[in-house]
C-alpha positions as CSV (number, residue, x, y, z in Angstrom):
1,M,-24.2,-32.7,7.3
2,K,-25.1,-29.0,7.4
3,Q,-21.5,-28.0,8.1
4,F,-20.3,-30.3,5.3
5,L,-22.8,-28.7,2.9
6,L,-21.7,-25.2,4.0
7,I,-18.0,-26.0,3.5
8,A,-18.6,-27.8,0.3
9,L,-20.8,-25.0,-1.0
10,C,-18.5,-22.2,0.1
11,A,-15.3,-23.7,-1.2
12,T,-13.6,-22.3,-4.3
13,S,-10.2,-22.6,-6.0
14,I,-7.7,-19.9,-6.9
15,S,-7.9,-20.7,-10.6
16,V,-10.9,-19.4,-12.6
17,V,-11.8,-20.6,-16.1
18,A,-12.8,-17.6,-18.1
19,P,-15.6,-19.2,-20.2
20,V,-17.4,-20.5,-17.2
21,A,-16.7,-17.6,-14.9
22,A,-20.1,-16.0,-15.2
23,E,-22.0,-19.3,-14.8
24,A,-19.6,-20.6,-12.1
25,S,-20.1,-17.6,-9.8
26,Q,-23.5,-19.0,-8.9
27,I,-21.9,-21.1,-6.1
28,K,-20.2,-18.0,-4.7
29,R,-23.5,-16.0,-4.9
30,A,-25.4,-18.8,-3.2
31,C,-22.8,-19.1,-0.5
32,L,-22.9,-15.4,0.2
33,A,-26.7,-15.4,0.2
34,S,-26.8,-18.3,2.6
35,D,-26.7,-16.0,5.7
36,R,-24.3,-18.4,7.5
37,Q,-21.7,-16.8,9.7
38,A,-18.9,-18.9,8.1
39,A,-19.9,-17.7,4.6
40,T,-17.4,-14.9,4.3
41,R,-16.6,-13.3,1.0
42,Q,-13.1,-14.8,1.0
43,R,-14.4,-18.3,1.9
44,C,-17.2,-18.2,-0.7
45,R,-14.7,-17.0,-3.4
46,C,-12.4,-20.0,-2.4
47,I,-15.3,-22.4,-2.6
48,Q,-16.2,-21.1,-6.1
49,G,-12.7,-21.7,-7.3
50,V,-12.8,-25.3,-6.1
51,A,-16.2,-25.7,-7.8
52,N,-14.7,-24.4,-11.0
53,D,-12.0,-27.0,-10.8
54,T,-14.2,-30.0,-9.8
55,L,-17.8,-29.5,-10.9
56,T,-19.3,-28.9,-14.3
57,S,-21.4,-25.8,-14.8
58,G,-24.5,-28.0,-14.7
59,D,-23.3,-29.5,-11.4
60,Q,-22.7,-26.0,-10.0
61,S,-26.2,-24.9,-11.0
62,K,-27.7,-27.8,-9.2
63,V,-25.4,-27.5,-6.1
64,A,-26.0,-23.8,-5.8
65,K,-29.7,-24.5,-5.2
66,W,-28.8,-26.6,-2.3
67,F,-27.7,-23.5,-0.3
68,S,-31.3,-22.4,0.0
69,D,-32.8,-25.9,0.0
70,P,-30.3,-28.4,1.6
71,H,-33.0,-31.1,1.6
72,Q,-32.5,-31.4,-2.2
73,A,-29.0,-32.6,-1.5
74,Q,-30.4,-35.4,0.6
75,V,-32.9,-36.3,-2.0
76,L,-30.2,-36.6,-4.6
77,K,-28.0,-38.7,-2.2
78,M,-30.9,-41.1,-1.6
79,S,-31.7,-41.4,-5.3
80,K,-31.0,-44.7,-7.0
81,S,-30.1,-43.4,-10.4
82,A,-26.5,-43.8,-11.7
83,R,-26.5,-40.2,-12.9
84,D,-27.4,-38.9,-9.4
85,D,-24.8,-41.2,-7.8
86,A,-22.1,-39.8,-10.1
87,L,-23.1,-36.2,-9.2
88,W,-23.1,-37.1,-5.5
89,D,-19.6,-38.6,-5.9
90,R,-18.4,-35.4,-7.6
91,Y,-20.0,-33.3,-4.9
92,Q,-18.3,-35.2,-2.1
93,A,-14.9,-34.8,-3.8
94,F,-15.7,-31.1,-4.2
95,G,-16.7,-30.8,-0.6
96,Q,-13.6,-32.6,0.7
97,L,-11.3,-30.4,-1.4
98,A,-13.1,-27.2,-0.5
99,Q,-12.9,-28.1,3.2
100,A,-9.2,-28.7,2.9
101,L,-8.4,-25.5,0.9
102,C,-10.9,-23.0,2.2
103,R,-10.6,-23.1,6.0
């Protein structure tokens, strides 16, 4: 799960949406600050791009916090609310795409 979180949190896409660029970079910053060996500048930039394409800015804000507290991802996953389930589904899609694009 930790490896999945790292890849998901470090993935970014090539395209960047200008209006959300400042907010969206929080995934990249969290990835770089995670102190994981696989969290290279290039990989974190890639993960940020995937996040820009697949997650809302609100989603990105929440997911960025999971880099320093991965347990919160588990809490959300175990939640029974429809809103949390929808975020988890988006997060999983983001993680899979990030893993595929940001190796």
